[in-house]
BAZA-30225 format. One line per 5 residues: for each residue x, y, z of N, C-alpha, C, O. Coordinates in steps of 0.001 Angstrom, whole numbers. Example, Ala and Ser with C-alpha at 12.3 -4.5 7.8 and 13.67 -1.06 7.14 Angstrom:
2
13190/-5690/7800/12300/-4500/7800/13200/-3300/7800/14236/-3319/8465 | 12850/-2250/7080/13670/-1060/7140/12900/30/7870/13409/1138/8039
% end
This chain:
234
96677/119951/114938/95463/119359/114604/95936/117823/114642/96899/117479/113956 | 95374/117071/115305/95668/115527/115078/95595/114971/113687/94736/115481/112967 | 96263/114115/113229/96192/113547/112008/96545/114303/110671/96560/113774/109560 | 96852/115743/110973/97254/116258/109766/98468/116051/109137/99558/115977/109704 | 98244/115954/107901/99563/115439/106934/99567/116450/105728/98629/116816/105019
100958/116808/105705/101189/117602/104420/100914/116996/103203/101250/115827/103011 | 100179/117841/102114/99662/117396/100880/100943/117544/99931/101873/118326/100127 | 100828/116728/98961/101707/117252/97778/101190/118170/96871/100206/117916/96178 | 101792/119213/96837/101430/120262/95959/102338/120492/94780/101972/121334/93959 | 103563/119804/94572/104284/120002/93498/104095/119078/92495/103562/118018/92825
104487/119276/91068/104630/118287/90121/105610/117701/89714/105641/116521/89364 | 106775/118700/89723/108133/118502/89227/109297/118343/90156/109513/119421/90710 | 110149/117383/90545/111078/117458/91429/112447/117339/90677/112639/116494/89803 | 113475/118342/91124/114512/118442/90192/115755/118709/91300/115728/119230/92415 | 116763/118177/90577/118270/118380/91267/118937/119610/90701/118857/119826/89492
119509/120328/91406/120426/121700/91030/121793/121838/91636/122049/121541/92802 | 122437/122190/90980/123705/122691/91620/123838/124089/92088/123578/125047/91360 | 124294/124208/93450/124329/125693/93847/125729/125894/94431/126683/125117/94481 | 125561/127386/94938/127229/127370/95481/127378/126833/96674/128521/126753/97123 | 126300/126366/97419/126566/125432/98666/126393/123842/98431/126206/123061/99363
126467/123500/97225/126436/122205/97130/125442/121698/95941/125562/122075/94775 | 124392/120743/96423/123373/120284/95441/122199/120329/96415/122130/119937/97579 | 121305/120906/95636/119752/121274/96149/118619/120351/95430/118822/119687/94413 | 117476/120423/96093/116464/119663/95372/115344/120918/95462/115114/121644/96428 | 114823/120925/94336/113635/122044/93954/112049/121152/93763/111876/120035/93275
111245/121909/94219/109847/121360/93938/109163/122359/92989/108938/123485/93434 | 108801/122054/91692/108283/123089/90681/109250/124550/91139/108831/125656/91482 | 110384/124161/91023/111548/125403/90978/111829/126072/92318/112623/127012/92348 | 111194/125625/93490/111317/126306/94705/112053/125403/95517/111713/124221/95563 | 113143/125880/96240/114162/125011/96868/113596/124497/98184/112965/125252/98923
113844/123062/98521/113384/122468/99596/114276/122836/101069/115498/122829/101214 | 113300/123125/101998/114163/123523/103277/113894/122467/104380/113058/121565/104326 | 114765/122747/105402/115012/121905/106515/113834/122198/107448/113176/123230/107315 | 113564/121274/108407/112602/121687/109431/112770/123016/110033/111798/123736/110262 | 114029/123375/110305/114354/124440/110663/114833/125761/109805/115596/126677/110113
114247/125555/108867/114080/126483/107714/115304/126929/106845/115378/127937/106142 | 116280/125924/107052/117686/126088/106294/117371/125762/104937/116411/125067/104607 | 118340/126367/104030/118310/125858/102640/118745/124235/102643/119830/124036/103190 | 118137/123169/102170/118751/121945/101993/119625/121727/100901/119261/121494/99749 | 120907/121818/101346/122011/121607/100651/122871/120757/101002/123169/120759/102196
123537/119778/100103/124027/118380/100192/125141/118329/99616/125258/118997/98589 | 126287/117534/100090/127431/117756/99300/127713/117081/98113/128709/117336/97436 | 126754/116097/97781/126989/115237/96585/125814/115189/95689/124760/115348/96304 | 125677/115001/94312/124712/114739/93564/124128/113635/93790/122913/113762/93632 | 124514/112332/94168/123966/111358/94270/123025/111052/95824/122199/110173/96070
123493/112041/96580/122859/112400/97759/121501/113141/97574/120475/112956/98229 | 121708/114051/96513/120529/114951/96353/119499/114131/95378/118279/114281/95436 | 120050/113395/94628/119176/112926/93697/118401/111553/94592/117280/111138/94299 | 119047/111120/95441/118195/110044/96444/117224/110821/97161/116101/110318/97191 | 117374/111931/97750/116480/112716/98374/115041/113179/97394/113859/113150/97734
115666/113610/96053/114743/114044/95370/113720/112714/94772/112626/112863/94227 | 114306/111617/95004/113344/110468/94585/112378/110126/95652/111236/109701/95481 | 113037/110386/96887/112043/110317/98007/110866/111219/97818/109744/110893/98205 | 111152/112484/97155/110062/113700/97274/108938/113317/96087/107729/113548/96113 | 109741/112644/95014/108839/112147/93663/107871/111166/94139/106690/111277/93809
108352/110023/95036/107551/108953/95219/106437/109320/96050/105658/108432/96395 | 106251/110527/96426/105117/110869/97671/103832/110936/96659/103956/111371/95515 | 102673/110500/97147/101531/110700/96435/100828/112036/96957/101262/113187/96935 | 99528/111506/97466/98645/112746/97725/99155/113351/99157/99179/114568/99340 | 99542/112462/100112/100002/113060/101274/101488/112584/101706/101865/111414/101759
102156/113593/101967/103636/113459/102396/103857/112415/103785/103427/112619/104921 | 104531/111442/103381/104677/110347/104622/106479/110362/105073/107287/109662/104462 | 106788/111074/105967/108173/111363/106303/108946/109920/106473/110153/109789/106270 | 108116/108919/106853/108468/107367/107230/109254/107118/105907/110356/106569/105899 | 108765/107455/105055/109379/106941/103699/110353/107772/103028/110656/107619/101845
110945/108841/103951/111994/109412/103484/113036/109653/104294/113142/110686/104957 | 114005/108559/104288/115034/108365/105188/116273/109080/104718/117130/109332/105565 | 116451/109407/103569/117525/110268/103255/117336/111836/103498/118233/112632/103776 | 116032/112098/103340/115587/113473/103712/115916/113691/105152/116605/114645/105515 | 115367/112706/106058/115413/112954/107538/116883/113128/107842/117247/114081/108531
117941/112050/107248/119178/112264/107709/120043/113618/107087/121024/114105/107648 | 119538/114033/105993/120250/115492/105541/119846/116452/106466/120683/117230/106925 | 118412/116516/106880/117815/117316/107702/118606/117339/109028/118878/118438/109510 | 118993/116218/109647/119582/115977/110876/120810/116668/110588/121049/117647/111294 | 121753/116313/109568/123063/116818/109282/123118/118200/109424/124067/118714/110015
122079/118962/108884/122114/120518/108787/121778/121055/109874/122360/121990/110425 | 120698/120421/110288/119906/121188/111422/120579/120987/112839/120497/121720/113824 | 121185/119940/112699/121525/119453/114183/123263/119078/114295/124040/119556/115122 | 123493/118376/113524/125076/117867/113557/125783/119153/113387/126624/119535/114201 | 125447/119823/112337/126495/120995/111903/126466/121934/113250/127399/122695/113506
125610/121841/113867/125696/123162/115197/126347/122189/116376/126809/122771/117358 | 126394/121070/116343/126682/120601/117488/127739/119207/116977/127420/118073/117334 | 128711/119384/116318/129483/118471/115577/130560/118076/116853/130866/116902/117061 | 130999/119002/117532/132078/118490/118432/131578/117757/119649/132308/117013/120304 | 130039/118039/119995/129762/117172/120830/129132/116008/120526/128851/115176/121388
128850/115861/119196/128256/114468/118716/129347/113492/118278/129245/112269/118379 | 130294/114080/117831/131761/113324/117914/132103/112819/119030/132304/111610/119146 | 132227/113706/120067/132782/113225/121342/131924/111982/122024/132342/111009/122652 | 130603/112359/121682/129661/111348/122271/129870/110026/121691/129907/109052/122443 | 130029/109875/120279/130194/108541/119596/131555/108096/119922/131698/106898/120165
132547/108848/119965/134016/108281/120412/134067/107603/121713/134937/106810/122074 | 133062/107991/122368/133258/107102/123781/132828/106023/123665/132985/105288/124640 | 132195/105523/122595/131752/104053/122365/133239/103111/122603/133342/102046/123211 | 134143/103773/122017/135342/103034/121905/135817/102291/123293/136470/101247/123290 | 135389/102989/124495/135596/102395/125883/134910/101460/126323/135172/100868/127370
133805/101174/125468/132962/100166/126000/132242/99658/124860/131019/99603/124733 | 133376/99192/123821/132995/98934/122579/132337/97438/122718/132749/96644/123564 | 131251/97124/121785/130654/95768/122147/131653/94595/121733/131550/93464/122207 | 132546/94932/120887/133494/93868/120330/134582/93346/121479/135277/92332/121417 | 134531/94262/122469/135541/93998/123276/134923/93285/124712/135607/92598/125471
133876/93518/124853/132988/92453/126078/132744/91009/125875/131870/90621/125099 | 133410/90294/126477/133324/88819/126005/132835/88009/127246/133330/88322/128329 | 131922/87008/127206/131587/86277/127881/132448/85393/128462/133457/85069/127836 | 132224/84924/129596/133324/83849/130176/132908/82406/130147/133667/81473/130410 | 131577/82287/129789/131105/80996/129711/129475/81132/128700/128837/82178/128582
129174/80065/128210/129885/78883/127749/130851/78884/126885/130967/79851/126132 | 131693/77861/126819/132814/77901/125867/132396/78159/124387/133093/78863/123657 | 131270/77587/123972/130786/77681/122767/130642/79301/122247/130934/79782/121152 | 130153/79864/123302/129868/81256/123167/131226/82184/122904/131344/83053/122040 | 132042/81839/123708/133589/82526/123872/134154/82288/122766/134752/83133/122099
133978/80844/122414/134814/80977/121010/134308/81518/119520/135010/81735/118532 | 132844/81669/119670/132304/82313/118623/132623/83621/118526/133116/84159/117534 | 132291/84235/119750/132984/85779/119846/134291/86005/119445/134551/86996/118763 | 135272/85102/119827/136404/85202/119233/136656/85173/117783/137330/86039/117224 | 136109/84166/117169/136058/83822/115985/135533/84909/114973/136087/85272/113935
134392/85327/115480/133754/86414/114725/134117/87797/114951/134187/88595/114016 | 134400/88178/116398/134856/89603/116407/136440/89863/116444/136852/91001/116219 | 137163/89012/116673/138722/89216/116617/139152/89748/115026/139993/90617/114795 | 138490/89124/114173/139039/89606/112903/138748/91327/112729/139452/92079/112055 | 137748/91655/113376/137336/93045/113256/138376/93854/114220/138975/94826/113760
138524/93539/115223/139745/93971/116031/141111/94293/115305/141792/95315/115388 | 141336/93079/114532/142485/92862/113758/142552/94022/112433/143554/94524/111924 | 141317/94201/112146/141158/95093/111032/141375/96480/111529/142220/97242/111058 | 140639/96739/112416/140829/98259/113082/142369/98356/113279/142846/99322/112685 | 143429/97462/114086/144432/97708/114160/145497/98186/112842/146437/98981/112837
145006/97478/111937/145564/97962/110560/145085/99139/109845/145852/100024/109466 | 143773/99160/109650/143137/100303/109017/143133/101840/109772/143364/102886/109166 | 142809/101735/111280/142685/102860/112155/143899/102924/112961/144078/103939/113634 | 144730/102011/112986/145999/102203/113631/145945/102242/115324/146712/102771/116129 | 144650/101416/115523/144501/101374/117179/143775/99730/117268/142938/99229/116516
144340/99246/118279/143757/97811/118602/143282/97788/120004/144027/97825/120983 | 142091/97729/120030/141293/97761/121400/141457/96247/122045/141599/95233/121361 | 141417/96278/123308/141808/94963/123895/140568/94421/124430/139839/95177/125072 | 140170/92974/124211/138904/92216/124726/138944/92353/126180/139993/92651/126752 | 138005/92180/126714/137741/92218/128386/136750/90923/128584/135830/90727/127791
136968/90168/129553/136149/89043/130094/135030/89812/131040/135400/90620/131892 | 133592/89490/130820/132824/89854/131938/132234/91208/131519/132600/91708/130456 | 131215/91907/132412/130522/93030/132119/130958/94219/132898/130343/95281/132804 | 132107/94065/133745/132543/95126/134541/133420/96059/133593/134206/95538/132802 | 133272/97534/133682/134037/98164/132761/135601/98021/133045/136022/97890/134194
136354/98052/132036/137952/98024/132277/138312/99004/130993/138093/98603/129850 | 138877/100308/131245/139310/101249/130624/140186/100767/129268/141057/99915/129442 | 140018/101168/128273/141010/100974/127030/142123/101978/127314/141999/102796/128225 | 143191/101924/126558/144423/102748/126662/144031/104200/125968/143607/104308/124817 | 144239/105232/126833/144023/106468/126684/144473/107145/125210/143948/108069/124590
145394/106502/124960/146199/106904/123517/145428/106223/122403/145325/106888/121372 | 144875/105037/122416/144080/104348/121654/142709/105095/121546/142299/105379/120420 | 142157/105346/122381/140799/106238/122352/140964/107554/121713/140099/108000/120960 | 142288/108329/122051/142235/109664/121644/142522/109542/120140/141992/110359/119387 | 143430/108453/119579/143473/108064/118291/142161/107922/117366/142063/108423/116246
141219/107199/117981/139706/106822/117355/138790/108315/117416/137977/108704/116578 | 139179/108942/118590/138177/110203/118513/138586/111262/117672/137736/112075/117309 | 140018/111400/117229/140637/112090/116162/139890/111773/114906/139459/112676/114189 | 139749/110674/114665/139076/110185/113425/137700/110552/113282/137263/111076/112258 | 136999/110283/114305/135517/110656/114580/135307/112297/114169/134591/112777/113290
136127/112911/115056/136020/114572/114996/136353/114809/113409/135833/115814/112925 | 137018/114144/112695/137347/114399/111271/136446/114565/110266/136625/115238/109251 | 135444/113926/110567/134252/113555/109761/133282/115033/109479/133084/115931/110297 | 132829/114955/108224/131910/115888/107733/130556/115925/108458/130311/114812/108922 | 129598/116825/108711/128577/116761/109677/127619/115630/108618/126809/114870/109147
127795/115634/107336/126875/114562/106958/127243/112983/106928/126454/112053/106760 | 128614/112919/107130/129233/111621/107353/129187/111221/108801/129266/110034/109115 | 129054/112236/109744/128819/112208/111281/127242/111868/111547/126898/111264/112563 | 126431/112249/110682/125099/111784/111159/124864/110404/110643/124158/109667/111332 | 125355/109959/109534/125178/108583/109003/126025/107819/110394/125357/106969/110983
127043/108012/110775/128028/107503/111684/127487/107317/112963/127827/106409/113721 | 126528/108294/113239/125956/108290/114539/124976/107001/114459/124689/106493/115543 | 124514/106507/113461/123442/105289/113610/124385/104159/113487/124329/103200/114257 | 125280/104255/112499/126165/102899/112529/126696/102552/113628/126744/101346/113868 | 127227/103480/114573/127552/103161/115950/126480/102856/117036/126502/101807/117681
125646/103715/117185/124424/103592/117857/123637/102190/117691/123381/101408/118606 | 123404/102085/116726/122721/100830/116482/123338/99493/116560/122723/98473/116872 | 124934/99575/116174/125530/98510/116286/126189/98416/117797/126807/97374/118013 | 126143/99173/118636/126785/99281/119775/128171/99274/119641/128791/99025/120675 | 128883/99507/118520/130374/99465/118432/131050/100515/117701/130652/100726/116555
132033/101235/118175/132634/102270/117283/133338/101638/116108/133263/102104/114971 | 134159/100350/116488/134718/99696/115175/133982/99084/114270/134397/98925/113122 | 132574/98586/114750/131927/98296/113611/131550/99411/112718/131655/99317/111495 | 131063/100586/113389/130741/101680/112666/131765/101944/111724/131407/102137/110562 | 133017/101993/112013/134200/102642/111149/134208/101379/109995/134461/101562/108805
133947/100342/110477/134262/99149/109456/133053/99069/108297/133208/98503/107215 | 132038/99622/108646/130584/99784/107788/131094/101110/107087/130969/100966/105871 | 131593/102277/107388/131918/103426/106811/132907/103165/105693/132759/103593/104549 | 133992/102384/106136/135149/102132/105279/135121/100755/104385/136051/100326/103703 | 133844/100180/104555/133539/99115/103508/134436/97857/103905/134811/97065/103041
134744/97720/105173/135583/96368/105432/134701/95074/104855/135123/94295/104000 | 133452/95005/105465/132689/93965/104987/131282/94605/104646/131116/95804/104870 | 130339/93891/104147/129041/94485/103710/128321/94770/104874/128605/94096/105864 | 127428/95645/104973/126571/96325/106055/125724/94983/106653/125517/94845/107859 | 125301/94088/105708/124330/93137/106420/125549/92180/107419/125373/91873/108598
126687/91860/106642/127625/91141/107518/127721/91759/108993/127741/91042/109993 | 127778/93171/109033/128311/93798/110276/127327/93791/110958/127425/93788/112185 | 126140/93787/110327/125063/93941/111370/124656/92500/111990/123832/92465/112904 | 125190/91416/111529/125217/90231/112083/126229/90214/113111/125928/89778/114222 | 127231/90578/112906/128367/90517/113792/127878/91446/115125/128093/91109/116289
127228/92590/114745/126708/93273/116054/125597/92410/116897/125405/92610/118096 | 124894/91434/116139/124011/90764/116817/124481/89271/117496/123757/88424/118019 | 125606/89263/117342/126080/87795/117658/125388/87287/119050/124879/86168/119106 | 125399/88146/120133/124952/87545/121408/123236/87386/121004/122733/86292/121260 | 122623/88130/120574/121423/87733/120100/120871/86482/119577/119987/85752/120027
121698/86389/118370/121772/85129/117709/122036/83918/118587/121382/82901/118356 | 122957/83923/119604/123190/82937/120241/121890/82503/121247/121495/81375/121541 | 121448/83649/121603/120227/83333/122602/119123/82750/121897/118439/81874/122428 | 118851/83265/120487/117866/82543/119735/118100/81195/119535/117143/80423/119596 | 119345/80732/119278/119743/79338/119017/119511/78431/120386/119389/77207/120383
119480/79179/121412/119422/78312/122587/118004/78234/123126/117595/77176/123605 | 117186/79397/123059/115781/79489/123573/114619/79764/122411/113437/79812/122752 | 114999/79933/121081/113972/80168/120230/113896/81533/120020/114465/82350/120743 | 113145/81844/118959/113074/83193/118133/111698/83760/118940/110623/83178/119075 | 112069/84990/119392/111043/85879/119863/110359/86837/118781/111075/87751/118373
109187/86755/118315/108706/87348/117127/108793/88980/117345/109205/89741/116469 | 108402/89347/118475/108318/90958/118592/109787/91419/118752/110109/92583/118519 | 110508/90649/119083/112260/91177/119307/112980/91073/117715/113872/91780/117247 | 112348/90088/117176/112697/89788/115728/112257/91088/114882/113063/91665/114152 | 110961/91495/115029/110578/92559/114292/111291/93803/114768/111634/94671/113966
111507/93893/116001/112204/95124/116366/113755/95527/115846/114282/96617/115625 | 114285/94012/115745/115660/94096/115166/115559/94341/113899/116498/94917/113348 | 114348/93945/113119/114469/94135/111542/114208/95549/111188/114457/95979/110062 | 113743/96230/112073/113594/97871/111933/114772/98515/112039/115012/99470/111300 | 115880/97975/113197/116961/98534/113266/118007/98001/112294/119003/98714/112178
117965/96850/111554/118708/96472/110525/118207/97461/109412/119086/97945/108699 | 117204/97738/109228/117144/98367/107935/117755/99825/108246/118456/100355/107384 | 117510/100451/109414/118065/101881/109851/119653/101777/109566/120271/102720/109071 | 120268/100535/109925/121529/100309/110130/122089/100378/108415/123006/101102/108029 | 121361/99530/107630/121494/99735/106103/121452/101075/105324/122091/101387/104319
120540/101795/106035/120439/102839/105543/121507/103961/105839/121837/104869/105076 | 121928/103734/106975/122822/104521/107535/124091/104592/106535/124529/105603/105987 | 124644/103063/106417/125700/102930/105445/125502/103533/104007/126381/103980/103269 | 124223/103449/103787/124153/103982/102243/124114/105612/102226/124472/106210/101212 | 123738/106197/103201/123695/107701/103167/125272/108129/103517/125785/109176/103124
125979/107062/104378/127511/107498/104402/128157/107532/103245/128935/108428/102914 | 127797/106340/102437/128454/106280/101016/128247/107307/100223/129099/107595/99383 | 126908/108148/100369/126515/109130/99414/127257/110487/99874/127307/111467/99130 | 127801/110462/101101/128635/111788/101456/129676/111934/101135/130274/112968/101432
% end
């Protein structure tokens, strides 16, 4: 029925420890995922964040105000059952990483890309044991197979909850390296978001700000910040 929304039926929200992690209960009844699986998360901090979202609901339940609940549902209902496929898809970003595709002109842009993106590649070389090589132009030039395999191994090692968050860190930024940098706290999520938007920021400086594009970017920024927060909970 169009316009239907679930009504709040509970008075008390609580977090309980269970055999499979931490659960959220509504008046003593355990919250379940959309696929009817018990909602069990790995840490109390994550469960408390989810509980706070449920407790904040008023007369009608608004899923748009429950990002931690949505991420936990995705981890349980989707990523757990497709872990290898999700990890492989994200690892593929390493072969076309945003940080490696550089402009050949103008000089000011190429200099800024080097100044802002090279430190991230340097960090990855030390922290991840892999150095991806920058390319000039838009044509695909493969990275070394050994480097990609090393990155893929680290992606596949993530838990379903980590991978659910990592999916957004990588997909929104367009960079496997920035996804790892966010997950491992190389810089703040806001700083890494700005790195991922270097080309867009350059365009805005040259041609001015498009309000619609700016509004869409802000939505993505909030999603990126949430993904980092959810990863930290895991």
